[in-house]
Structure formats: structure tokens, C-alpha cells
C-alpha positions as CSV (number, residue, x, y, z in Angstrom):
1,X,0.0,0.0,0.0
2,X,2.9,2.4,0.5
3,X,3.4,2.4,-3.2
4,X,-0.2,3.4,-3.8
5,X,0.0,6.3,-1.3
6,X,3.3,7.4,-2.6
7,X,2.2,7.3,-6.2
8,X,-1.0,9.3,-5.5
9,X,0.9,11.9,-3.5
10,X,3.5,12.3,-6.2
11,X,0.8,12.6,-8.9
12,X,-1.1,15.1,-6.8
13,X,2.0,17.3,-6.2
14,X,2.8,17.3,-9.9
15,X,-0.7,18.2,-10.9
16,X,-0.6,21.0,-8.5
17,X,2.7,22.3,-9.8
18,X,1.4,22.1,-13.4
19,X,-1.7,24.1,-12.4
20,X,0.5,26.8,-11.0
21,X,2.8,26.9,-14.0
22,X,3.4,30.0,-16.1
23,X,0.8,30.3,-18.8
24,X,1.8,29.1,-22.3
25,X,4.0,26.2,-21.1
26,X,1.4,23.6,-20.8
27,X,-0.1,21.0,-23.2
28,X,-2.4,18.0,-23.4
29,X,-3.3,15.3,-25.9
30,X,-4.5,11.8,-26.6
31,X,-2.7,8.8,-28.1
32,X,-3.2,5.1,-28.7
33,X,-1.5,2.1,-30.1
34,X,-0.2,-1.4,-29.4
35,X,1.5,-2.8,-26.3
36,X,3.8,-5.8,-26.9
37,X,3.6,-7.3,-23.5
38,X,5.7,-9.9,-21.8
39,X,6.8,-11.1,-18.4
40,X,10.1,-11.4,-16.7
41,X,11.1,-13.6,-13.7
42,X,11.8,-17.3,-12.9
43,X,8.2,-18.2,-12.8
44,X,7.5,-16.7,-16.2
45,X,10.2,-18.6,-18.2
46,X,8.9,-20.0,-21.4
47,X,6.1,-17.5,-21.8
48,X,6.0,-15.3,-24.9
49,X,4.4,-12.0,-25.7
50,X,0.8,-10.9,-25.7
51,X,-0.2,-8.0,-28.0
52,X,-2.8,-5.7,-26.6
53,X,-4.0,-2.1,-26.6
54,X,-2.4,0.9,-24.9
55,X,-3.8,4.4,-25.0
56,X,-5.3,7.3,-23.2
57,X,-4.6,11.0,-22.5
58,X,-1.7,13.1,-21.2
59,X,-1.1,16.5,-19.7
60,X,2.4,18.1,-19.3
61,X,4.4,21.2,-18.8
62,X,7.8,22.4,-19.9
63,X,9.7,23.9,-16.9
64,X,12.3,25.4,-19.2
65,X,13.2,25.1,-22.9
66,X,13.6,21.4,-23.6
67,X,12.9,20.1,-20.1
68,X,9.6,19.3,-18.4
69,X,7.3,16.7,-16.9
70,X,4.3,14.8,-18.2
71,X,1.5,12.7,-16.6
72,X,-0.1,10.1,-18.7
73,X,-3.4,8.3,-17.9
74,X,-3.4,5.1,-19.9
75,X,-5.4,1.9,-20.3
76,X,-2.8,-0.9,-20.8
77,X,-3.3,-4.5,-21.7
78,X,-0.4,-6.5,-20.4
79,X,0.3,-10.2,-19.8
80,X,1.9,-13.1,-21.7
81,X,1.1,-16.2,-23.6
82,X,2.7,-19.7,-23.8
83,X,2.7,-23.3,-22.4
84,X,1.8,-23.4,-18.7
85,X,1.3,-26.3,-16.3
86,X,-2.3,-26.6,-15.0
87,X,-4.0,-28.3,-12.1
88,X,-4.6,-31.5,-14.1
89,X,-0.9,-32.0,-14.4
90,X,-0.8,-31.3,-18.2
91,X,0.7,-28.3,-20.0
92,X,-1.7,-26.1,-21.9
93,X,-1.3,-23.0,-23.9
94,X,-2.4,-20.1,-21.7
95,X,-3.0,-16.4,-22.3
96,X,-2.5,-14.3,-19.2
97,X,-4.7,-11.2,-19.6
98,X,-3.6,-8.5,-17.1
99,X,-5.0,-5.1,-17.8
100,X,-4.3,-1.9,-15.9
101,X,-5.2,1.8,-15.5
102,X,-1.7,3.2,-15.4
103,X,-0.3,6.7,-14.5
104,X,3.3,7.2,-15.7
105,X,4.9,10.3,-14.3
106,X,7.6,11.1,-16.9
107,X,10.3,13.6,-17.0
108,X,10.9,14.9,-20.5
109,X,13.8,16.2,-22.5
110,X,13.2,17.6,-26.0
111,X,15.3,19.1,-28.7
112,X,14.7,20.3,-32.3
113,X,15.4,17.9,-35.2
114,X,14.9,20.2,-38.2
115,X,12.1,22.5,-39.2
116,X,8.8,21.5,-37.6
117,X,10.3,18.4,-36.0
118,X,11.3,17.7,-32.4
119,X,12.7,14.6,-30.6
120,X,11.6,13.9,-27.0
121,X,13.1,11.5,-24.4
122,X,11.1,10.4,-21.4
123,X,11.7,8.4,-18.2
124,X,10.0,8.0,-14.9
125,X,8.0,5.8,-12.5
126,X,4.6,4.2,-13.3
127,X,1.7,3.5,-11.0
128,X,-0.7,0.9,-12.2
129,X,-4.1,-0.3,-10.9
130,X,-5.2,-3.8,-12.0
131,X,-8.7,-4.0,-13.7
132,X,-8.5,-7.5,-15.2
133,X,-6.5,-10.6,-14.1
134,X,-7.6,-13.7,-16.1
135,X,-5.9,-16.8,-17.6
136,X,-7.4,-18.1,-20.8
137,X,-6.4,-21.8,-20.7
138,X,-6.6,-24.0,-23.8
139,X,-9.3,-26.7,-23.3
140,X,-10.1,-25.3,-19.8
141,X,-11.7,-21.9,-20.5
142,X,-11.1,-18.7,-18.7
143,X,-10.2,-18.5,-15.0
144,X,-9.3,-15.7,-12.6
145,X,-5.7,-15.3,-11.7
146,X,-5.7,-16.2,-8.0
147,X,-4.0,-13.7,-5.7
148,X,-3.3,-11.1,-8.4
149,X,-2.0,-7.9,-6.9
150,X,-4.3,-4.9,-7.3
151,X,-1.4,-2.4,-7.6
152,X,1.8,-2.4,-9.7
153,X,4.8,-0.1,-9.3
154,X,7.2,0.2,-12.2
155,X,9.2,2.4,-14.5
156,X,9.1,3.5,-18.1
157,X,11.6,5.1,-20.5
158,X,11.7,5.8,-24.2
159,X,11.3,8.5,-26.8
160,X,9.2,10.0,-29.5
161,X,9.0,12.2,-32.5
162,X,6.9,15.3,-32.8
163,X,5.7,16.9,-36.0
164,X,4.7,20.5,-35.2
165,X,1.8,22.1,-37.1
166,X,0.2,25.5,-36.7
167,X,-2.3,24.6,-34.0
168,X,-1.3,21.1,-32.8
169,X,1.3,18.4,-33.2
170,X,1.3,14.8,-34.4
171,X,3.3,12.6,-32.1
172,X,4.8,9.1,-32.2
173,X,5.8,7.5,-28.9
174,X,7.8,4.4,-28.2
175,X,8.5,3.2,-24.7
176,X,9.7,0.2,-22.7
177,X,8.0,-0.4,-19.3
178,X,8.9,-2.9,-16.6
179,X,7.2,-3.7,-13.3
180,X,9.2,-3.6,-10.1
181,X,6.5,-5.6,-8.2
182,X,5.3,-9.1,-9.0
183,X,1.9,-9.6,-10.5
184,X,1.0,-12.2,-7.8
185,X,2.3,-12.2,-4.3
186,X,5.2,-14.7,-3.7
187,X,5.5,-15.4,-7.4
188,X,8.5,-14.3,-9.4
189,X,6.8,-12.8,-12.4
190,X,6.7,-9.1,-13.4
191,X,5.1,-7.3,-16.3
192,X,7.2,-5.8,-19.1
193,X,6.6,-4.6,-22.5
194,X,7.1,-2.2,-25.4
195,X,4.3,0.3,-26.2
196,X,4.1,2.0,-29.6
197,X,1.6,4.9,-29.9
198,X,0.5,7.7,-32.2
199,X,-1.5,10.7,-31.1
200,X,-2.1,14.4,-31.2
201,X,-0.8,17.1,-28.8
202,X,-2.4,20.6,-28.2
203,X,-0.7,23.5,-26.6
204,X,-2.5,25.4,-23.8
205,X,-2.3,28.9,-22.5
206,X,-1.2,32.3,-23.8
207,X,1.7,30.7,-25.7
208,X,-0.5,28.5,-27.8
209,X,-0.7,29.3,-31.5
């Protein structure tokens, strides 16, 4: 629970700082794409990736030219797929469906890359809240993942390309995210994955076009 309280406090403080920021430095947008999810850990060996959706909205601010912070609110489909031993003693192909509402708090560094283009690098902690924890087992149907943790703490880092137009920008975002906490208590299996998203970004305040 300390991760939950710490994450909410961190997000609240950052939202407050963004609200007090100088006009013209803020922006918001929406984006969506595919999450190529996987799991790491000894208890996840042999499992492969599960492709799912990732997308939502974001709100950010540049503290200074080229440096700022951004808060994302995303729906992320995570998990993995592969052979897994079941209670009947056999091994069946299993799709683990672990979906989250996730709030990455990302520090951003940006720099121009020619006329109308900019490159952005991001890194920071992620705070995820589980909404679905199911295992779709071949020949057995779908079962709940027993003991699945309701909260996930992790980290994300990556980069993106921004094409700047007169009143908005088109963005491409690629990131790698990894969980620091296990998906099930006392089980060595953590979420990981690569998210690829496209979206639009709109400036806010007096500095907007």
C-alpha cells in the first residue's frame, strides 16, 4: 500500500505544480497504439508476448526550454502467452490477460530535429491499478488469476518524434516499461513490454498558436 499512497501523493503534487505553472508552457493530448507485453522472472520462463491495446490522455508542462514533466493516464493491456502447467498435471497454452489503468509520471527532455520536428526523451515511475486478471487456458476456458496484486509499481523510459503544425502536433511515442512488483504475491513474475503509440498534442495557455 505504501506504493499506492506514494504514487498518488507524487501525482497530486505534480498536478498542483502544473496548475501553478506559467501560462503558455502547458499542453495536453491523446494517443493510442499497441502494447507488446511480456513477463520477466523465474516463474515466467517459457512465456511469450501478448499483443494488446495501450492508450489514453496526457497532460504536461515544460519547466524550461527542452525540459519538463508529463503525466499520462493510460489503459494498458499486459500479460503473456505460452505453455503453462495446469492443475490437471498437463501443460496447456495459456494467455494471461492482465489489464491496468496506469499513470506514468515522466520527466521529458526535448530538442529540435529540423524544421517542424522535435525529438523527445522520457523516463520516470509508473503507478498501475489492475482491472483484469484472467488466464485463458486451452481446453479449460477462462479462470481468474488467484492472488493477483491490485497495484503495480514500475518504470518506463523511451522517446518520441513530434511533427509541429500551426495549432497542434502529431506525435509518435515508443517506450519500454517494466514492473518492479510481482503480478502475484510470492510469485517471481513481473510485467514488461514495449508500447508504440500515435497521437495528437495541443498547446494550452497564452503561448498556444
